[in-house]
N, C-alpha and C positions, 0 to 999 in steps of 0.2 A: 743177239743171240737170245734164241728164247726158252724158256723152261716148260714143266710141264703145265699145261692150261695156259699158256701166254701167247699162244702162236697169235691169235686175232688180234690182241693187243700189239705185238711186234709188227705184224702185217699193216695195221693202220697207223700206227705211230711212223713206221718208215714213209709210207705213202705222204703223209700229211706234212714232212719235212720238204723244203723248198730243194726242189731237184732230188727229192728222196725215192728210192727203188725198194721194194719189197721182193727181196728174192729168197726164195726156198731152194736149197741143194740139196738131192737126196741120190743115193744110187738107183738104176733103173730097174734091178732086182733085189729080191729079197734075199736072206741067206738058204731059202730053200729054193731057190731059182723060180720063183714066182715073179712074174711083173708087179713092180709098185704103182705103175701107171693102169689103172682099169678103165673099163667102160661104163661101169654102173658099181653102185656099191651096195652090198649085203645088207637085209632087213636088221636094224640095229644099228649098225655102224653110224656114228655121229660124223656131220661134216663140220671142221672147226673154221675154213675160211670160206666164205661165200664168194659165189662168181663176181659180184659186183665190187670185191676188194680185188683189185688187178693186181696179180703178182708176177714176177717172172721166175720160172720154173728152170733148174740145171741139173743136170745129169751127166754123166761120164760121155752121152753121147750128143750133146749139145746143149742149147738154149731155146725156151719157148717163153717168148712175151707175150702174155696171157691179155694184157691191158687193151682195153677197147675193143675186144676181140668178139666175133660171133659164135654162138656156141658151136658151131660147124667147124669156124677155123681154131678155135681152142682146143678140138678134139685134134684135129689134123696137126697141128703145132705140138700137140704133147705126144703123140703117136710116132712122131717124127724123132723125138728124143729118147723114145723107149728101146730097150734091149732089142737089138736087130732080131734077136732070137723069138720075141714076141709081138713085131709088128704088124706083119700080115695077119695073125690071129686077131690083134686090136682092131687093125684097119675093117677085118670082115665083120667082127662083132658089133663095131658101131654103124656100119652100112645097114647090116641085120635088125640092128635096134631101131632104125629109124625108117623102117618097112612095116 
């Protein structure tokens, strides 16, 4: 379990263990009904887990194993475990952002 500011240490420690897996579990929506999974970050929002530190993300909608995936496959995997209410919008935003 991680505390404030300890996410990267937790991820790297879990991945360093023999057969270790870094798992991040979160609800797919916020208390305001917004998706926790987004296609881009707002300016000034820090990213605490770099993509090079492969993780497994779990929501109530499934599991996305992001280890060793390309950026496109990572996005597809995360959209698949987003809230069904937000999946179409996230997929469109992702495709639009690539063009």
